[in-house]
N, CA and C of each residue as an Amber inpcrd file, in Angstrom:
protein
   261
  91.7140000 182.9410000  -5.4580000  90.4880000 182.4170000  -4.9070000
  90.2890000 181.1930000  -5.7360000  89.2830000 180.9520000  -6.4350000
  89.0780000 179.5980000  -7.1300000  87.7210000 179.6600000  -7.9450000
  87.5200000 178.5750000  -8.6840000  86.3960000 178.3790000  -9.4820000
  85.1470000 178.6330000  -8.6390000  85.1600000 178.0260000  -7.3790000
  83.8430000 178.0100000  -6.5970000  83.4420000 179.5170000  -6.4200000
  84.3680000 180.3990000  -6.1640000  83.9990000 181.7680000  -5.9500000
  83.5580000 182.5770000  -7.1100000  84.3540000 182.2360000  -8.2320000
  83.8640000 182.7720000  -9.5610000  82.4960000 182.2340000  -9.9080000
  82.1700000 181.1720000  -9.7050000  80.7920000 180.4890000 -10.0060000
  79.7530000 181.2300000  -9.1960000  80.0680000 181.3770000  -7.8860000
  79.1760000 182.0010000  -6.9690000  78.8910000 183.3780000  -7.3690000
  79.8200000 184.0840000  -7.6950000  79.6160000 185.4760000  -8.2490000
  78.7250000 185.5670000  -9.4140000  79.0660000 184.5850000 -10.4340000
  78.2210000 184.6430000 -11.6120000  76.7320000 184.3250000 -11.1870000
  76.5340000 183.3930000 -10.3850000  75.2500000 183.0430000  -9.9250000
  74.4570000 184.1630000  -9.1820000  75.2220000 184.8830000  -8.4560000
  74.5850000 186.1350000  -7.7420000  74.2850000 187.1410000  -8.7770000
  74.9730000 187.3300000  -9.8500000  74.7210000 188.2850000 -11.0130000
  73.3740000 187.7080000 -11.6280000  73.3140000 186.4460000 -11.8490000
  72.1320000 185.9410000 -12.6000000  70.8970000 185.9660000 -11.8350000
  71.1050000 185.8080000 -10.4270000  69.8840000 185.9210000  -9.5670000
  69.2600000 187.2970000  -9.6640000  69.9780000 188.3550000 -10.0020000
  69.3730000 189.6950000 -10.1390000  68.4700000 189.6990000 -11.3780000
  68.7410000 188.8880000 -12.3600000  67.9280000 188.7960000 -13.6400000
  66.8620000 187.9490000 -13.5430000  67.0120000 186.5990000 -12.8850000
  66.2160000 185.5060000 -12.8890000  65.8400000 185.2580000 -11.5140000
  64.6780000 185.3230000 -11.1240000  64.2420000 185.0790000  -9.6400000
  64.2710000 183.6420000  -9.2400000  64.1560000 182.7950000 -10.1010000
  64.1380000 181.2650000  -9.8060000  65.5630000 180.6150000  -9.6940000
  66.6130000 181.4050000  -9.8580000  67.9310000 180.8740000  -9.6180000
  68.3020000 180.9110000  -8.1520000  68.9070000 179.8140000  -7.5730000
  69.3530000 179.8760000  -6.2490000  70.7230000 179.3840000  -6.1140000
  71.4500000 179.9760000  -4.9330000  72.6910000 179.6330000  -4.7000000
  72.7470000 179.0470000  -3.2540000  73.4690000 177.7630000  -3.2550000
  73.6810000 177.1560000  -2.0570000  75.0650000 177.0720000  -1.8980000
  75.4950000 177.5050000  -0.6740000  77.0660000 177.5150000  -0.3150000
  77.3340000 176.4140000   0.5620000  78.1230000 175.5500000   0.1620000
  78.6630000 174.3420000   0.8730000  79.9660000 174.8310000   1.4930000
  79.9100000 174.8060000   2.8560000  80.9970000 175.3190000   3.6210000
  81.7700000 174.0590000   4.2270000  82.9980000 173.8360000   3.8760000
  83.6320000 172.5830000   4.2950000  83.9270000 172.4530000   5.8760000
  84.1940000 173.6500000   6.5140000  84.2650000 173.8380000   7.8730000
  84.2050000 175.2050000   8.3870000  83.8480000 175.3380000   9.6760000
  83.6770000 176.6490000  10.2430000  84.9960000 177.5260000  10.0550000
  84.8410000 178.6780000   9.9920000  86.1290000 179.5900000   9.8410000
  86.9600000 179.4000000   8.6760000  86.4740000 178.7340000   7.6340000
  87.2620000 178.3730000   6.5290000  88.0120000 179.6480000   5.9700000
  87.4070000 180.8310000   6.0180000  88.0790000 182.0680000   5.4510000
  88.9260000 182.7500000   6.3260000  89.1040000 182.3050000   7.5760000
  89.7400000 183.0760000   8.6370000  91.1320000 183.4870000   8.1860000
  91.9060000 182.7010000   7.5090000  93.2810000 183.0680000   7.1010000
  93.3100000 183.6990000   5.7300000  92.2770000 183.9430000   5.0930000
  92.3910000 184.6060000   3.7630000  92.6490000 186.0640000   3.8030000
  93.1030000 186.6060000   2.6160000  93.3120000 187.9530000   2.5440000
  91.9650000 188.7710000   2.8000000  92.0440000 189.9930000   3.3060000
  90.8340000 190.7100000   3.6570000  90.0170000 190.8750000   2.3480000
  90.5140000 191.2320000   1.1790000  89.7570000 191.3580000   0.0490000
  88.9210000 190.1720000  -0.2280000  89.5090000 188.9220000  -0.0330000
  88.8920000 187.5670000  -0.3720000  87.8010000 187.3570000   0.6830000
  88.0330000 187.7640000   2.0080000  87.0990000 187.6260000   3.0390000
  85.8380000 188.5120000   2.6540000  85.9470000 189.6930000   2.0770000
  84.8210000 190.4570000   1.7320000  84.0710000 189.8820000   0.6830000
  84.7450000 189.2680000  -0.4160000  83.9960000 188.7070000  -1.3900000
  83.2150000 187.5140000  -0.8620000  83.8150000 186.6780000  -0.0600000
  83.2550000 185.5490000   0.5860000  82.0920000 185.8920000   1.3340000
  82.1980000 186.9600000   2.2730000  81.0670000 187.3650000   3.0120000
  80.0360000 187.9850000   2.2710000  80.2320000 188.4870000   1.2200000
  79.1050000 188.9320000   0.2580000  78.4010000 187.8260000  -0.3460000
  79.0640000 186.8620000  -0.7820000  78.4280000 185.5020000  -1.3270000
  77.6030000 184.8140000  -0.2660000  78.1390000 184.7480000   0.9410000
  77.3570000 184.0800000   2.0210000  76.1880000 184.8770000   2.3810000
  76.2570000 186.2250000   2.3910000  75.1980000 187.0570000   2.8390000
  73.9510000 187.0490000   1.7850000  74.3210000 186.7260000   0.4430000
  73.4450000 186.7840000  -0.6160000  73.0010000 185.3930000  -1.0780000
  73.4370000 184.3660000  -0.4810000  73.1170000 182.9590000  -1.0230000
  71.7850000 182.5610000  -0.4710000  71.0510000 181.5590000  -1.0140000
  69.7980000 181.0100000  -0.4660000  69.8930000 180.3590000   0.7770000
  71.0330000 179.4450000   0.7790000  71.3180000 178.6050000   1.9540000
  72.6940000 178.2710000   2.1300000  73.0950000 178.2900000   3.4160000
  74.4790000 177.8170000   3.7170000  74.5010000 176.5220000   4.3980000
  75.2630000 175.5990000   3.9270000  75.4470000 174.2220000   4.6520000
  76.8430000 174.0650000   4.9770000  77.0030000 173.8760000   6.3910000
  78.1560000 173.5640000   6.9860000  78.4510000 172.1540000   7.1480000
  79.4510000 171.5400000   6.6600000  79.6900000 170.1790000   6.5920000
  80.3420000 169.6310000   7.8480000  81.1910000 170.4920000   8.4490000
  81.8530000 169.9840000   9.7050000  82.3950000 171.2560000  10.4650000
  82.4270000 171.1590000  11.7890000  82.9300000 172.3100000  12.5930000
  84.3150000 172.6080000  12.4910000  85.1430000 171.6400000  12.2820000
  86.6170000 171.8320000  12.4590000  87.3800000 171.3030000  11.0830000
  88.4470000 172.0380000  11.0460000  89.3660000 171.6080000   9.8940000
  89.8450000 170.1810000  10.0400000  89.7820000 169.3760000   8.9560000
  90.4770000 168.1010000   8.7340000  91.2500000 168.1290000   7.4630000
  92.1690000 167.2710000   7.3610000  92.9600000 167.2710000   6.0210000
  92.1240000 166.8840000   4.8320000  91.0060000 166.1130000   5.0220000
  90.3200000 165.5840000   3.8920000  89.0280000 166.4450000   3.6340000
  88.9550000 167.7130000   4.1350000  87.7190000 168.5480000   4.0150000
  87.2910000 168.6630000   2.5590000  88.2140000 168.9340000   1.6760000
  87.8520000 169.0340000   0.2170000  87.2670000 167.8280000  -0.3190000
  87.8010000 166.6520000   0.0390000  87.2980000 165.3700000  -0.3450000
  85.7570000 165.3000000   0.0780000  85.5490000 165.4910000   1.2890000
  84.2450000 165.4440000   1.9660000  83.2560000 166.4620000   1.2540000
  83.7360000 167.6780000   1.0250000  82.9880000 168.6980000   0.3700000
  82.5550000 168.2380000  -1.1080000  83.4960000 167.6120000  -1.7500000
  83.3300000 167.1690000  -3.2500000  82.2700000 166.0090000  -3.2350000
  82.5660000 165.1700000  -2.2500000  81.6580000 163.8720000  -2.1250000
  80.2240000 164.4420000  -1.9490000  80.0380000 165.4820000  -1.0090000
  78.8360000 165.9560000  -0.6980000  78.1670000 166.5770000  -1.9460000
  78.9140000 167.2820000  -2.7580000  78.3550000 167.9840000  -3.9720000
  77.9180000 166.9250000  -5.0520000  78.7520000 165.8820000  -5.1590000
  78.4310000 164.8580000  -6.1410000  77.0340000 164.1380000  -5.7460000
  77.0180000 163.7850000  -4.4080000  75.8060000 163.0270000  -3.9730000
  74.5360000 163.8110000  -3.9790000  74.7130000 165.1830000  -3.8130000
  73.4870000 166.0760000  -3.9200000  73.1630000 166.6390000  -5.1500000
  74.0520000 166.4290000  -6.2270000  73.7200000 166.7810000  -7.4580000
  72.6990000 166.1060000  -8.3110000  71.6360000 166.7140000  -8.6340000
  70.3950000 165.9990000  -9.3330000  70.9280000 165.7270000 -10.7340000
  71.7370000 166.3790000 -11.4250000  72.1860000 166.0060000 -12.7530000
  73.0350000 164.6360000 -12.6840000  73.9670000 164.8210000 -11.7040000
  74.7630000 163.5310000 -11.5850000  73.8810000 162.3770000 -11.1530000
  72.9950000 162.5950000 -10.1220000  72.1100000 161.5100000  -9.7610000
  71.2090000 161.0340000 -10.7850000  70.7450000 161.9490000 -11.6950000
  69.9090000 161.4890000 -12.8080000  70.6690000 160.7120000 -13.8580000
  71.9300000 161.0510000 -14.0260000  72.8050000 160.2420000 -14.9620000
  73.0090000 158.8560000 -14.4590000  73.2010000 158.7330000 -13.1260000
  73.3800000 157.4820000 -12.4810000  72.4190000 156.5080000 -12.7260000
  71.0980000 157.0350000 -12.9620000  70.0170000 156.1310000 -13.2080000
  70.0310000 155.6670000 -14.5580000  70.5880000 156.6360000 -15.5010000
  70.6320000 156.1170000 -17.0030000  71.6420000 155.1590000 -17.2560000
  72.7360000 155.2380000 -16.5950000  73.9850000 154.4150000 -16.9220000
  73.8600000 153.0820000 -16.2920000
């Protein structure tokens, strides 16, 4: 899988201890997990079921979907945006 999944699982664990933690799942395209192994689909479904919000970036696969996802994450990151104002 990857760091995204590991981080989401850590956040879900922390949400059980701290009520103010939220998990937002940025989904690059619909049916992203369609070709994944069943065990990975189950993990992904659990994360999506327990997150605070799901944001779908585009309906269909395109070769630049990770670039679009990463750009979205940087643009929406309050820490990054705050640092832009300092620099």
